[in-house]
N, C-alpha and C positions, 0 to 999 in steps of 0.2 A: 736138395730141398732148401728152399729159401724161406726164412722166417721174418715176418714183420713184428717188431716189438714196439708198441706204443708206450709212452711214458718211460722210455728206456733209461733215463738218468734220474729217476726217482728212487725211493727206498727199495721197493721190491724189484723195480726195473733194473737197477744196477746189479743186484744179486743174481737176477735171472740172466742178464747179459754176461756176467762173469762166468756163470756155469755153461752157457752156450759157447762162449769163446774157448773154454777148456775142452769142449767136445768138438771143436773145429767146425761149428755150424756156420752157414752163410746167413748173416743177419743184417736186416735193414732197421736201423734205429730211427724212430720217429719221435720227435719232441720239439718243444719250443726253443728258439735260439737265444736263450738267456746267457748271461756271462758265465754263470756257474756251469750250465750244460755244455757250453762251448769248451770250457776248460777241461771238463771230464771227457768230452768227445775226442780231444786231441790225443789223449793217452791211447784210446782204442784204435784210432786211425793209424797211429804210429806203430802200434804193436801187431796189428792183424789186418791183412788185406781183405779178409772175408767179412769185415765189418764195414757197412755202408752207412754213412750219416745222412739222414734226410730231415731237414728242418721244415717244420710246418705247424699248422694249427688245426686241431680236430674240428673246429667249427667251420673251416673252409673246405667245402666239398672237393674243390679242384686239388688241393693239397692231399687230401685223403685218397682220392681216386688214383693219383700218381703214385702214392706210397703203396697202395694195395696191389697195383698192377704187377702181375707176374710172381706173386708170392704163393706159397703152398699152405702156410699156417700163419694165423695172426694171433699173437698173444696181446690182448688188449688190456693194458694196465693204466693207460692215460686217463686221468680224472683230476678234478679239484676235490680235495678231501677236507674233512672237518679240521679245525673249527671254521675255516673260511667258507666252506660250502654251506654251512648252516647259518652263518651270519649274513652271507650274500648269495642266497639261492638264485637270485635273478642273473647273477654272473655265472654261477656254477652249473645251472641246469642246461644251458646251451652247450656247454662242454661235455658234461657227463651223459646227458640224454641225447642231445643233438649230435654230439661227436660219435656216439655209439650207433646212432641211426645212419650217419654218413658211412661208417665202417661197413655196416650191413648192406646198404645200398650198393656201395662200391664192390663189395665181395660178390654180390649177386650178378653184377655186370660182367664178371670174368668168365671166360670160356670154360675154365675149370675153377669153380668157386673154392677159395681156400677154407680150411677148417678154422674155427674161431675158439680160442681159449679166453674166457671172460672172467674177470675178477669182480666178484660181488663181495658181500660183507655180512658178518654176524649181526650187523645193525638191523637187518631186515626183520629180525625176530623181536626187536624191542627189548623192554626190560623184563627179565625173567626171575628177578630176586625172590618174588613171592613163592616160587617153586622150590627154593632151598638149594643148598650146596650139593645135594645128592642128585639133582636133576641134570640130565644130559640132553642137550638139544639135538634133535634129529632133523634131517632135511625135509621130512614130511610135516614138521611142526607148523603151526599157524604163523602166517606172515602178519606181524602186528607191530609196525614201527612206533617208536616213541613220538609223542605229540609234535615236538619241534624238530624232529630229525629229517631235514630235507634230503640229506645225503642218502639215507636209507630209502626214501621214496624214489630218488633217482635210480638207484640200483634195481628196485622192484620194477620200474618201467622198462629198464634195459633188459632185464631177464625176460620179461613178457615179449618184448620185440624179438629177442633172439629165438625164443621158443616157437614163435609164429613165423620165423623167417624162411624156414625150409632149408637152412644151411646146416652143415654138420658142426656141432658145437659141444663144449663142456663148460658148465658154470661152476666156478669154485667160490664158495663163500668163505672168506678169510676170517680167521680169528684176529686178535690184536697182534700187530707185527711192529714192535718198536724198531726204529732205525738205529744205526750205529751212532750217528751224530745226534743223540737224544737231546731234545730241547725241552725245557720246563715251560710249557705253554699253559696259560690260564685254563685251558680245557681240562687239565688234570684235576681241577677242583670240581668239575661238573660230574665226575664219576663218584657215586655213593660208595663209601668204604666197604659196605657189605655186598658189593657186586662180585659174583663169581667171575674170575678173569682167566680165560685160556689164552695163552700166548703162543706164538710160533716164531722161532728165530728166522730172521730175514734170509739167511743163507739156506736154511731148510726149505723155505718157501720157494726160493729160486730153483733149488734142486728139484722140488716137486713139479714145477712148471716145465722144466727141461725134460723131466721123465715123462710128463704127460704127452709131449710131442711124439715120443716113441711108443706110447701105449696104443693098443688096439681096442681096449676095453673101457676107456673113460667116456667115449663119445656118446652124446645124447643124455648124459647124466648131470645131476646137480650133486656136488660133493663138497665136503668141508675140508679146509686146510687149517689145521691147528697142531699144536705141539704134542698133544696127547696128555696122558695122566701126569707125566713128570713136568708139565708146563701149566699146571692148574693151581692157582692160588687165589685167595680173596684179594680184592683190590687193596685193602688196608696193608696186607703183607707186601704186595707188589710195589706200591708207591713208597711205603716205609723203608723197604730194603734198598731201593734205588737211591732214595735221599740219604740214607746212611752211607752207602758206598761212595756217593759223591762228596761226602763230608759236610752236608748241610744239616742232616739230622731230621728226624720225623717232625712233621708239623701237627698242630693241634687238630682234633677231630672237627672242631667248629669251622675249619677252613674248607670243609668238603660238603657238597650239596647232598640232598636226599631225593631230588626230583627224578622221574623216570629217565634212564639212560639206555644203555644196551650192554652187550657182552654176556658170556655164559660159557659153561663147559660144553664142548661139542663132540658129537659122535664122529670120530674120524676112522673108525674101524675099516670101512671099505676103502677109503682113500689110501690108508697105510698099506693095505693088502695089495693095492694096484701100483702104488708109486714108491713105497719103501723110503720115505723121506724124513721120518722123525728120528733125527740123529743127535739132537741137543736138548738139554733140560733148562729149566728156569735158572738153575745155578750157573749153567754155562753162559746164559744170557747176561746174568749179573757180572760174571767174570769178564766178559767182553766189554761191558760198560765201564767196569772198574779200570780196565786197561786203557780205555779211551781217555779217562779222566785222571790218570795217575800223575801226570805232570801238572795238572791244574788243581788237584786236591789240596796241596799245602796252602795255596792262595785262598781257596774256598774256605778252609778251616780258619785262616787268619781273619777273613772278612765275614765270617759266618753270621754274626748278629745283623749286619747290614743286609746281607743276602736274604736272610730269613724275613727280615722286615719288608724288603722289597717284594718277595714272593707273596707274603700275606696281604700286601696292599693290592695284589692282582686278584685276590679271592673276594668276589662279591659277597660270599657267604660269611667270611670272616669279618669283613667290614660291617655287614649288617649285624653280626653278633656284637662287635665292639660298640656300635651305635646303640643297640638295645641296652647294653650294660650302662653306658653313659646316661641314657634316658632314665633308666631305673634309679641310678645314683642321684640324678638331679631331682627326680620325683620324691625320693626319700629326704633330700635336703630341703625341699620346698617348704614344708610346714615349719621347719626350724628357722628358715630365712624369714618366713612370714611373722613368726613369733619374735624374732630378733628385731624386725622392722617395727612391729607393734610396740615392743618395749622401748625402742628408740623414739617412736612418736610420743609415747606417754611421757618419757623423760623430757623431750622437747617442750611438750605442753606444760609440764610442771615448772620448767625453767621460765617459760613465758608468763605463767600465772604469778610466780614469785617475783619476777621483774616488774610486772604491772602493779603488784601489791606494794612493792617498794616505792614506786613512783607515787602512788596514791597517798601513802603514809607521809 
């Protein structure tokens, strides 16, 4: 069996690739030829002859057609993700939607069309905060993306194309999957603190996708991939504990937005029964992040005030909060300044009158 893995050197892609290599699968890795990707690819080429590196662009049908040729299963992870996808939808949509369309067309051209494993997102459900922390999202729930979530809309379009393609497929809607090399991007401030957050360890996600290839029961389904009950926390706890582990410390509530976002606790009962992938907890995830930052933490603690100041400058919400405080303080001082100016004017007038009187005398 030959497997095509798109987005092979991304977060979930690398975890999936590592799991497939362990299982001695024959894999064709499809990704962009960036410096980072080429560096990662060397390791796999050197270690395993069953790994084929195929550089290409999802928006280029010729590249996609060549990559799809002769494979049995496609794990399609390649995409432009937020925050870039939402800031620049005009760049992201041709990759996310157009690239998926190219995959589908190329697959249908094969004598024996490959099965497709497609990565979608919890983002398709939009903001579910009003339903509370006891609410569990089901795959049958209403699709209702948040107003400015272009990425979610891309995934919705892709799901529709796949369902109408006539191909054998499974759609996995992913929970939040933090990468090992976690970066503090300004998007962290866009998530309201009262958001129910279900996580899934990137290694468990890769394990699930590798298991899906071997399953006979996932095909034709829409399933959730999340970490389960042990990976569910309010966002305030998630971001707070990560910042604590990194040595930065929790940031003020005013740094975080309140506008509609996405995420929520997901029903993964069926997926777990089929794929047996939930092996790690939120605490395990924190432990792995802590290990990654252990050599950097002393430096972070040393420069903590400067780092915190830098991060808060990245938050448009915190900057608006500070601006409103300054405006309020200025408004309070304004009457006093006017009174001071008035007193100064009276004093000046009195001096002028006295001076003129002296001249007259």
